[in-house]
C-alpha positions in Angstrom: 61.2 144.1 81.3 63.1 143.0 84.4 62.7 139.5 85.7 63.8 140.0 89.3 61.5 141.1 92.0 61.8 141.3 95.8 58.6 141.1 97.9 58.0 141.5 101.6 54.8 140.0 103.1 53.6 141.9 106.1 51.2 139.9 108.2 50.8 138.7 111.8 49.1 135.4 111.1 51.5 132.5 110.2 49.0 130.4 108.2 47.9 133.3 106.1 51.5 134.4 105.6 52.6 130.9 104.4 49.6 130.7 102.0 50.4 134.1 100.5 54.1 133.1 100.1 53.1 129.9 98.3 50.7 131.8 96.0 53.4 134.3 95.2 55.9 131.6 94.3 53.3 130.0 92.0 52.7 133.4 90.3 56.4 134.1 90.0 57.0 130.7 88.4 54.1 131.2 86.0 55.5 134.6 84.9 59.1 133.5 84.7 60.2 135.8 87.5 62.8 135.2 90.2 63.6 137.0 93.3 63.2 137.0 97.1 60.2 136.8 99.3 60.6 137.8 102.9 58.1 138.0 105.8 57.7 140.6 108.5 55.3 139.5 111.3 56.4 141.2 114.5 53.4 143.2 115.9 55.6 146.2 117.1 57.1 146.5 113.6 53.7 146.3 112.0 52.6 149.1 114.3 55.5 151.3 113.5 54.9 150.8 109.8 51.2 151.8 110.3 50.0 148.4 109.0 48.2 147.2 112.2 44.6 146.3 111.1 45.5 146.4 107.4 47.3 143.1 107.0 48.1 141.2 104.9 50.1 143.7 102.8 52.7 143.1 100.1 55.6 145.5 99.8 57.1 145.6 96.3 59.7 148.2 95.4 58.6 150.4 98.3 55.0 150.3 97.3 52.3 148.6 99.5 49.5 146.5 98.1 46.5 145.1 100.0 43.3 143.2 99.1 41.5 143.9 102.3 42.0 143.1 106.0 42.4 139.4 106.5 42.2 138.4 102.9 44.7 136.0 101.4 46.1 137.0 98.0 45.0 134.2 95.7 47.4 132.7 93.1 45.4 134.5 90.4 45.5 137.9 92.3 49.3 137.5 92.8 49.8 136.8 89.2 47.7 139.7 88.1 49.5 142.1 90.4 53.0 140.9 89.5 52.2 141.0 85.8 50.9 144.6 86.1 54.0 145.7 88.1 56.3 144.1 85.5 54.3 145.7 82.6 54.6 149.1 84.2 58.2 148.4 84.9 58.2 150.4 88.1 61.9 151.1 88.8 63.4 149.4 91.8 64.9 151.7 94.5 68.4 150.9 93.3 67.5 152.1 89.8 66.5 155.6 91.0 
């Protein structure tokens, strides 16, 4: 199982974005993962990606995950998602 993961948080609301980032870091620490978390919040970019009205969204290895419009991913939800992704060992784009 790989231990490195890169995540992009897509959202236009700064407070929610920071809360999700914090929750992801807690989940990563609990699972022994390391990696990067970046944020994309520019409305034109969200629109081009087709994410307007769907945020917050997590992008992990080219896949998009959402819990519903406006809902913050809780630490528990982040941990469940990351554990599932690590268990399934979805290949990262550089492994294809």
